[in-house]
PDB file of N, CA, C and O in Angstrom:
ATOM      1  N   UNK A   1      20.712  -4.756   9.172  1.00  0.00           N
ATOM      2  CA  UNK A   1      19.574  -3.954   8.769  1.00  0.00           C
ATOM      3  C   UNK A   1      19.699  -2.535   9.314  1.00  0.00           C
ATOM      4  O   UNK A   1      18.702  -1.941   9.725  1.00  0.00           O
ATOM      5  N   UNK A   2      20.885  -1.998   9.320  1.00  0.00           N
ATOM      6  CA  UNK A   2      21.072  -0.661   9.853  1.00  0.00           C
ATOM      7  C   UNK A   2      20.369   0.390   9.014  1.00  0.00           C
ATOM      8  O   UNK A   2      20.079   1.476   9.515  1.00  0.00           O
ATOM      9  N   UNK A   3      20.088   0.101   7.756  1.00  0.00           N
ATOM     10  CA  UNK A   3      19.409   1.068   6.899  1.00  0.00           C
ATOM     11  C   UNK A   3      17.915   0.784   6.798  1.00  0.00           C
ATOM     12  O   UNK A   3      17.264   1.232   5.854  1.00  0.00           O
ATOM     13  N   UNK A   4      17.362   0.041   7.765  1.00  0.00           N
ATOM     14  CA  UNK A   4      15.952  -0.326   7.721  1.00  0.00           C
ATOM     15  C   UNK A   4      15.069   0.910   7.660  1.00  0.00           C
ATOM     16  O   UNK A   4      14.156   0.986   6.838  1.00  0.00           O
ATOM     17  N   UNK A   5      15.339   1.879   8.528  1.00  0.00           N
ATOM     18  CA  UNK A   5      14.571   3.113   8.542  1.00  0.00           C
ATOM     19  C   UNK A   5      15.549   4.266   8.427  1.00  0.00           C
ATOM     20  O   UNK A   5      16.491   4.378   9.212  1.00  0.00           O
ATOM     21  N   UNK A   6      15.323   5.108   7.461  1.00  0.00           N
ATOM     22  CA  UNK A   6      16.265   6.175   7.162  1.00  0.00           C
ATOM     23  C   UNK A   6      15.957   7.463   7.903  1.00  0.00           C
ATOM     24  O   UNK A   6      16.744   8.406   7.832  1.00  0.00           O
ATOM     25  N   UNK A   7      14.831   7.535   8.614  1.00  0.00           N
ATOM     26  CA  UNK A   7      14.422   8.786   9.224  1.00  0.00           C
ATOM     27  C   UNK A   7      13.504   9.567   8.304  1.00  0.00           C
ATOM     28  O   UNK A   7      12.891  10.549   8.721  1.00  0.00           O
ATOM     29  N   UNK A   8      13.408   9.137   7.060  1.00  0.00           N
ATOM     30  CA  UNK A   8      12.514   9.767   6.102  1.00  0.00           C
ATOM     31  C   UNK A   8      11.230   8.950   6.049  1.00  0.00           C
ATOM     32  O   UNK A   8      11.274   7.747   5.791  1.00  0.00           O
ATOM     33  N   UNK A   9      10.075   9.593   6.293  1.00  0.00           N
ATOM     34  CA  UNK A   9       8.814   8.850   6.256  1.00  0.00           C
ATOM     35  C   UNK A   9       8.575   8.220   4.889  1.00  0.00           C
ATOM     36  O   UNK A   9       9.000   8.749   3.863  1.00  0.00           O
ATOM     37  N   UNK A  10       7.901   7.103   4.894  1.00  0.00           N
ATOM     38  CA  UNK A  10       7.562   6.420   3.648  1.00  0.00           C
ATOM     39  C   UNK A  10       7.336   4.942   3.895  1.00  0.00           C
ATOM     40  O   UNK A  10       7.502   4.448   5.010  1.00  0.00           O
ATOM     41  N   UNK A  11       6.962   4.257   2.855  1.00  0.00           N
ATOM     42  CA  UNK A  11       6.728   2.818   2.959  1.00  0.00           C
ATOM     43  C   UNK A  11       7.990   2.057   2.616  1.00  0.00           C
ATOM     44  O   UNK A  11       8.731   2.439   1.710  1.00  0.00           O
ATOM     45  N   UNK A  12       8.233   0.975   3.345  1.00  0.00           N
ATOM     46  CA  UNK A  12       9.372   0.098   3.099  1.00  0.00           C
ATOM     47  C   UNK A  12       8.824  -1.308   2.880  1.00  0.00           C
ATOM     48  O   UNK A  12       7.919  -1.745   3.590  1.00  0.00           O
ATOM     49  N   UNK A  13       9.367  -2.003   1.909  1.00  0.00           N
ATOM     50  CA  UNK A  13       8.937  -3.375   1.631  1.00  0.00           C
ATOM     51  C   UNK A  13      10.038  -4.323   2.096  1.00  0.00           C
ATOM     52  O   UNK A  13      11.204  -4.173   1.733  1.00  0.00           O
ATOM     53  N   UNK A  14       9.644  -5.298   2.904  1.00  0.00           N
ATOM     54  CA  UNK A  14      10.547  -6.332   3.382  1.00  0.00           C
ATOM     55  C   UNK A  14      10.004  -7.671   2.897  1.00  0.00           C
ATOM     56  O   UNK A  14       8.793  -7.838   2.755  1.00  0.00           O
ATOM     57  N   UNK A  15      10.887  -8.612   2.647  1.00  0.00           N
ATOM     58  CA  UNK A  15      10.481  -9.942   2.191  1.00  0.00           C
ATOM     59  C   UNK A  15      10.730 -10.929   3.318  1.00  0.00           C
ATOM     60  O   UNK A  15      11.838 -11.027   3.846  1.00  0.00           O
ATOM     61  N   UNK A  16       9.687 -11.654   3.677  1.00  0.00           N
ATOM     62  CA  UNK A  16       9.748 -12.562   4.817  1.00  0.00           C
ATOM     63  C   UNK A  16       9.543 -14.008   4.373  1.00  0.00           C
ATOM     64  O   UNK A  16       9.148 -14.285   3.240  1.00  0.00           O
ATOM     65  N   UNK A  17       9.824 -14.912   5.298  1.00  0.00           N
ATOM     66  CA  UNK A  17       9.642 -16.350   5.063  1.00  0.00           C
ATOM     67  C   UNK A  17       8.685 -16.874   6.119  1.00  0.00           C
ATOM     68  O   UNK A  17       8.843 -16.583   7.304  1.00  0.00           O
ATOM     69  N   UNK A  18       7.701 -17.639   5.699  1.00  0.00           N
ATOM     70  CA  UNK A  18       6.786 -18.309   6.619  1.00  0.00           C
ATOM     71  C   UNK A  18       7.175 -19.783   6.645  1.00  0.00           C
ATOM     72  O   UNK A  18       7.039 -20.494   5.649  1.00  0.00           O
ATOM     73  N   UNK A  19       7.660 -20.228   7.803  1.00  0.00           N
ATOM     74  CA  UNK A  19       8.083 -21.622   7.954  1.00  0.00           C
ATOM     75  C   UNK A  19       7.077 -22.352   8.843  1.00  0.00           C
ATOM     76  O   UNK A  19       6.904 -21.983  10.004  1.00  0.00           O
ATOM     77  N   UNK A  20       6.416 -23.375   8.318  1.00  0.00           N
ATOM     78  CA  UNK A  20       5.429 -24.102   9.111  1.00  0.00           C
ATOM     79  C   UNK A  20       6.091 -24.941  10.200  1.00  0.00           C
ATOM     80  O   UNK A  20       7.256 -25.321  10.080  1.00  0.00           O
ATOM     81  N   UNK A  21       5.362 -25.219  11.232  1.00  0.00           N
ATOM     82  CA  UNK A  21       5.849 -26.093  12.294  1.00  0.00           C
ATOM     83  C   UNK A  21       6.024 -27.514  11.770  1.00  0.00           C
ATOM     84  O   UNK A  21       6.991 -28.197  12.108  1.00  0.00           O
ATOM     85  N   UNK A  22       5.090 -27.944  10.951  1.00  0.00           N
ATOM     86  CA  UNK A  22       5.117 -29.291  10.380  1.00  0.00           C
ATOM     87  C   UNK A  22       5.832 -29.253   9.027  1.00  0.00           C
ATOM     88  O   UNK A  22       5.188 -29.224   7.979  1.00  0.00           O
ATOM     89  N   UNK A  23       7.162 -29.252   9.059  1.00  0.00           N
ATOM     90  CA  UNK A  23       7.928 -29.159   7.814  1.00  0.00           C
ATOM     91  C   UNK A  23       7.962 -30.470   7.026  1.00  0.00           C
ATOM     92  O   UNK A  23       8.398 -30.495   5.876  1.00  0.00           O
ATOM     93  N   UNK A  24       7.503 -31.550   7.645  1.00  0.00           N
ATOM     94  CA  UNK A  24       7.463 -32.829   6.927  1.00  0.00           C
ATOM     95  C   UNK A  24       6.323 -32.842   5.909  1.00  0.00           C
ATOM     96  O   UNK A  24       6.413 -33.508   4.877  1.00  0.00           O
ATOM     97  N   UNK A  25       5.246 -32.101   6.203  1.00  0.00           N
ATOM     98  CA  UNK A  25       4.072 -32.121   5.326  1.00  0.00           C
ATOM     99  C   UNK A  25       3.815 -30.800   4.604  1.00  0.00           C
ATOM    100  O   UNK A  25       2.972 -30.733   3.709  1.00  0.00           O
ATOM    101  N   UNK A  26       4.530 -29.762   4.987  1.00  0.00           N
ATOM    102  CA  UNK A  26       4.301 -28.446   4.388  1.00  0.00           C
ATOM    103  C   UNK A  26       5.628 -27.784   4.066  1.00  0.00           C
ATOM    104  O   UNK A  26       6.622 -27.989   4.762  1.00  0.00           O
ATOM    105  N   UNK A  27       5.638 -26.990   3.010  1.00  0.00           N
ATOM    106  CA  UNK A  27       6.836 -26.266   2.602  1.00  0.00           C
ATOM    107  C   UNK A  27       6.809 -24.840   3.141  1.00  0.00           C
ATOM    108  O   UNK A  27       5.747 -24.277   3.407  1.00  0.00           O
ATOM    109  N   UNK A  28       7.985 -24.280   3.293  1.00  0.00           N
ATOM    110  CA  UNK A  28       8.104 -22.875   3.656  1.00  0.00           C
ATOM    111  C   UNK A  28       7.702 -22.025   2.451  1.00  0.00           C
ATOM    112  O   UNK A  28       7.918 -22.415   1.304  1.00  0.00           O
ATOM    113  N   UNK A  29       7.129 -20.888   2.721  1.00  0.00           N
ATOM    114  CA  UNK A  29       6.791 -19.936   1.664  1.00  0.00           C
ATOM    115  C   UNK A  29       7.770 -18.782   1.795  1.00  0.00           C
ATOM    116  O   UNK A  29       7.869 -18.159   2.852  1.00  0.00           O
ATOM    117  N   UNK A  30       8.492 -18.500   0.722  1.00  0.00           N
ATOM    118  CA  UNK A  30       9.536 -17.484   0.750  1.00  0.00           C
ATOM    119  C   UNK A  30       9.142 -16.244  -0.046  1.00  0.00           C
ATOM    120  O   UNK A  30       8.245 -16.274  -0.888  1.00  0.00           O
ATOM    121  N   UNK A  31       9.838 -15.169   0.248  1.00  0.00           N
ATOM    122  CA  UNK A  31       9.686 -13.911  -0.489  1.00  0.00           C
ATOM    123  C   UNK A  31       8.270 -13.346  -0.433  1.00  0.00           C
ATOM    124  O   UNK A  31       7.731 -12.901  -1.446  1.00  0.00           O
ATOM    125  N   UNK A  32       7.676 -13.367   0.753  1.00  0.00           N
ATOM    126  CA  UNK A  32       6.359 -12.766   0.953  1.00  0.00           C
ATOM    127  C   UNK A  32       6.583 -11.274   1.195  1.00  0.00           C
ATOM    128  O   UNK A  32       7.225 -10.910   2.180  1.00  0.00           O
ATOM    129  N   UNK A  33       6.069 -10.393   0.316  1.00  0.00           N
ATOM    130  CA  UNK A  33       6.292  -8.965   0.526  1.00  0.00           C
ATOM    131  C   UNK A  33       5.414  -8.427   1.654  1.00  0.00           C
ATOM    132  O   UNK A  33       4.205  -8.658   1.686  1.00  0.00           O
ATOM    133  N   UNK A  34       6.046  -7.710   2.572  1.00  0.00           N
ATOM    134  CA  UNK A  34       5.339  -7.075   3.681  1.00  0.00           C
ATOM    135  C   UNK A  34       5.721  -5.601   3.658  1.00  0.00           C
ATOM    136  O   UNK A  34       6.903  -5.262   3.710  1.00  0.00           O
ATOM    137  N   UNK A  35       4.724  -4.727   3.579  1.00  0.00           N
ATOM    138  CA  UNK A  35       4.972  -3.290   3.554  1.00  0.00           C
ATOM    139  C   UNK A  35       4.820  -2.725   4.954  1.00  0.00           C
ATOM    140  O   UNK A  35       3.824  -2.973   5.634  1.00  0.00           O
ATOM    141  N   UNK A  36       5.826  -1.957   5.377  1.00  0.00           N
ATOM    142  CA  UNK A  36       5.822  -1.318   6.687  1.00  0.00           C
ATOM    143  C   UNK A  36       5.864   0.185   6.456  1.00  0.00           C
ATOM    144  O   UNK A  36       6.707   0.684   5.712  1.00  0.00           O
ATOM    145  N   UNK A  37       4.948   0.903   7.100  1.00  0.00           N
ATOM    146  CA  UNK A  37       4.920   2.359   6.962  1.00  0.00           C
ATOM    147  C   UNK A  37       5.813   2.990   8.027  1.00  0.00           C
ATOM    148  O   UNK A  37       5.623   2.773   9.224  1.00  0.00           O
ATOM    149  N   UNK A  38       6.779   3.767   7.576  1.00  0.00           N
ATOM    150  CA  UNK A  38       7.664   4.524   8.452  1.00  0.00           C
ATOM    151  C   UNK A  38       7.072   5.931   8.520  1.00  0.00           C
ATOM    152  O   UNK A  38       7.355   6.769   7.664  1.00  0.00           O
ATOM    153  N   UNK A  39       6.251   6.189   9.540  1.00  0.00           N
ATOM    154  CA  UNK A  39       5.542   7.459   9.647  1.00  0.00           C
ATOM    155  C   UNK A  39       6.357   8.480  10.427  1.00  0.00           C
ATOM    156  O   UNK A  39       7.107   8.138  11.341  1.00  0.00           O
ATOM    157  N   UNK A  40       6.195   9.721  10.049  1.00  0.00           N
ATOM    158  CA  UNK A  40       6.860  10.813  10.774  1.00  0.00           C
ATOM    159  C   UNK A  40       6.107  11.067  12.067  1.00  0.00           C
ATOM    160  O   UNK A  40       4.876  11.099  12.084  1.00  0.00           O
ATOM    161  N   UNK A  41       6.848  11.246  13.145  1.00  0.00           N
ATOM    162  CA  UNK A  41       6.244  11.577  14.427  1.00  0.00           C
ATOM    163  C   UNK A  41       6.532  13.033  14.739  1.00  0.00           C
ATOM    164  O   UNK A  41       7.637  13.511  14.481  1.00  0.00           O
ATOM    165  N   UNK A  42       5.565  13.745  15.285  1.00  0.00           N
ATOM    166  CA  UNK A  42       5.828  15.146  15.616  1.00  0.00           C
ATOM    167  C   UNK A  42       6.841  15.246  16.750  1.00  0.00           C
ATOM    168  O   UNK A  42       6.816  14.461  17.697  1.00  0.00           O
ATOM    169  N   UNK A  43       7.725  16.221  16.636  1.00  0.00           N
ATOM    170  CA  UNK A  43       8.711  16.452  17.688  1.00  0.00           C
ATOM    171  C   UNK A  43       8.011  17.071  18.892  1.00  0.00           C
ATOM    172  O   UNK A  43       7.089  17.873  18.742  1.00  0.00           O
ATOM    173  N   UNK A  44       8.451  16.696  20.069  1.00  0.00           N
ATOM    174  CA  UNK A  44       7.890  17.275  21.287  1.00  0.00           C
ATOM    175  C   UNK A  44       8.965  18.094  21.978  1.00  0.00           C
ATOM    176  O   UNK A  44      10.150  17.812  21.798  1.00  0.00           O
ATOM    177  N   UNK A  45       8.592  19.103  22.767  1.00  0.00           N
ATOM    178  CA  UNK A  45       9.600  19.908  23.465  1.00  0.00           C
ATOM    179  C   UNK A  45      10.525  19.053  24.326  1.00  0.00           C
ATOM    180  O   UNK A  45      11.714  19.353  24.433  1.00  0.00           O
ATOM    181  N   UNK A  46      10.002  17.995  24.939  1.00  0.00           N
ATOM    182  CA  UNK A  46      10.816  17.114  25.778  1.00  0.00           C
ATOM    183  C   UNK A  46      11.919  16.458  24.945  1.00  0.00           C
ATOM    184  O   UNK A  46      13.081  16.442  25.350  1.00  0.00           O
ATOM    185  N   UNK A  47      11.553  15.919  23.785  1.00  0.00           N
ATOM    186  CA  UNK A  47      12.545  15.271  22.928  1.00  0.00           C
ATOM    187  C   UNK A  47      13.564  16.275  22.418  1.00  0.00           C
ATOM    188  O   UNK A  47      14.760  15.985  22.404  1.00  0.00           O
ATOM    189  N   UNK A  48      13.111  17.452  21.999  1.00  0.00           N
ATOM    190  CA  UNK A  48      14.025  18.458  21.511  1.00  0.00           C
ATOM    191  C   UNK A  48      15.004  18.907  22.598  1.00  0.00           C
ATOM    192  O   UNK A  48      16.176  19.154  22.314  1.00  0.00           O
ATOM    193  N   UNK A  49      14.530  19.013  23.833  1.00  0.00           N
ATOM    194  CA  UNK A  49      15.401  19.426  24.926  1.00  0.00           C
ATOM    195  C   UNK A  49      16.501  18.385  25.143  1.00  0.00           C
ATOM    196  O   UNK A  49      17.650  18.753  25.384  1.00  0.00           O
ATOM    197  N   UNK A  50      16.175  17.117  25.063  1.00  0.00           N
ATOM    198  CA  UNK A  50      17.184  16.074  25.232  1.00  0.00           C
ATOM    199  C   UNK A  50      18.158  16.051  24.059  1.00  0.00           C
ATOM    200  O   UNK A  50      19.357  15.848  24.253  1.00  0.00           O
ATOM    201  N   UNK A  51      17.662  16.254  22.867  1.00  0.00           N
ATOM    202  CA  UNK A  51      18.493  16.218  21.665  1.00  0.00           C
ATOM    203  C   UNK A  51      19.503  17.362  21.666  1.00  0.00           C
ATOM    204  O   UNK A  51      20.632  17.184  21.210  1.00  0.00           O
ATOM    205  N   UNK A  52      19.113  18.544  22.176  1.00  0.00           N
ATOM    206  CA  UNK A  52      19.975  19.710  22.135  1.00  0.00           C
ATOM    207  C   UNK A  52      20.870  19.825  23.361  1.00  0.00           C
ATOM    208  O   UNK A  52      21.574  20.823  23.512  1.00  0.00           O
ATOM    209  N   UNK A  53      20.858  18.846  24.224  1.00  0.00           N
ATOM    210  CA  UNK A  53      21.702  18.863  25.409  1.00  0.00           C
ATOM    211  C   UNK A  53      23.180  18.762  25.047  1.00  0.00           C
ATOM    212  O   UNK A  53      23.560  17.982  24.174  1.00  0.00           O
ATOM    213  N   UNK A  54      23.998  19.544  25.714  1.00  0.00           N
ATOM    214  CA  UNK A  54      25.433  19.505  25.423  1.00  0.00           C
ATOM    215  C   UNK A  54      26.142  18.530  26.325  1.00  0.00           C
ATOM    216  O   UNK A  54      27.357  18.366  26.223  1.00  0.00           O
TER     217      UNK A  54
END
């Protein structure tokens, strides 16, 4: 999942599986869409100073 977050803000949809503890009486539910918001965070002087370090 190296391309999970691209650095570009936006919504990403992932498909998950819900597996019950009692698998003898219940089935797993597959392909449940879950939307995750990849929000932009403001840069801080501290972070910029570390990023520009040689």
